[in-house]
C-alpha positions in Angstrom: 13.3 11.2 -9.9 15.5 8.5 -8.7 13.1 5.8 -5.6 15.2 5.3 -2.8 15.0 2.9 -1.6 12.6 2.8 2.2 11.9 6.0 1.4 8.3 6.2 0.1 5.4 7.0 2.2 2.7 4.1 2.8 0.8 5.9 -0.3 3.0 5.6 -2.9 3.9 2.7 -1.8 0.1 2.0 -2.0 -0.3 3.1 -5.1 2.7 1.4 -6.5 2.3 -1.9 -5.0 -1.7 -1.4 -6.3 -0.4 -0.4 -9.9 0.9 -4.4 -10.2 -1.1 -6.2 -9.2 -3.9 -8.1 -11.4 -6.3 -8.7 -8.4 -6.8 -6.4 -5.4 -4.9 -5.9 -2.4 -5.6 -5.7 2.0 -3.5 -3.4 3.4 -1.2 -6.8 5.4 -0.8 -8.1 2.1 -0.2 -3.8 0.2 2.4 -4.1 3.2 4.2 -6.8 2.7 4.7 -6.7 -1.0 5.7 -3.0 -0.6 8.3 -4.6 2.1 10.0 -6.9 0.0 9.7 -4.7 -2.6 12.0 -2.8 -0.4 9.6 0.4 -1.2 9.1 1.5 2.6 10.6 0.0 5.6 9.1 0.2 9.1 9.1 -0.9 13.0 5.7 -0.5 13.5 4.2 -4.1 15.2 0.9 -3.5 12.9 1.4 -1.2 10.0 -1.5 -3.3 8.2 -3.5 -0.9 10.1 -0.9 2.5 8.9 -1.7 2.0 5.6 -5.3 0.9 6.3 -5.6 4.7 7.4 -4.1 6.4 4.3 -5.8 3.3 2.0 -9.1 5.4 3.0 -7.7 9.2 3.1 -6.8 8.7 -0.7 -9.1 9.3 -2.9 -7.1 6.8 -5.3 -7.6 3.8 -3.1 -11.4 1.8 -3.2 -12.5 -0.5 -0.8 -14.2 -3.3 -3.0 -15.6 -6.0 -0.6 -13.9 -7.6 1.9 -11.4 -5.5 3.1 -9.3 -5.9 0.0 -8.8 -1.9 -2.1 -7.5 -1.8 -5.7 -7.1 1.6 -7.4 -9.9 3.9 -8.2 -8.9 4.9 -11.8 
């Protein structure tokens, strides 16, 4: 299935960003990279808060301290 730029969910964008990251990232870092890569678009004033909520709600991600997240694998 082809990826449509800017049409990925926050959860799927976080997965894509974290699977290529060698270090855990904060929700803001994940959002910034996802936007830079064209995975998501948002008009929210605080997209990092939305991303944090998606990370907490999805078992694909685990918090590793200092507000950083990685894939649960």
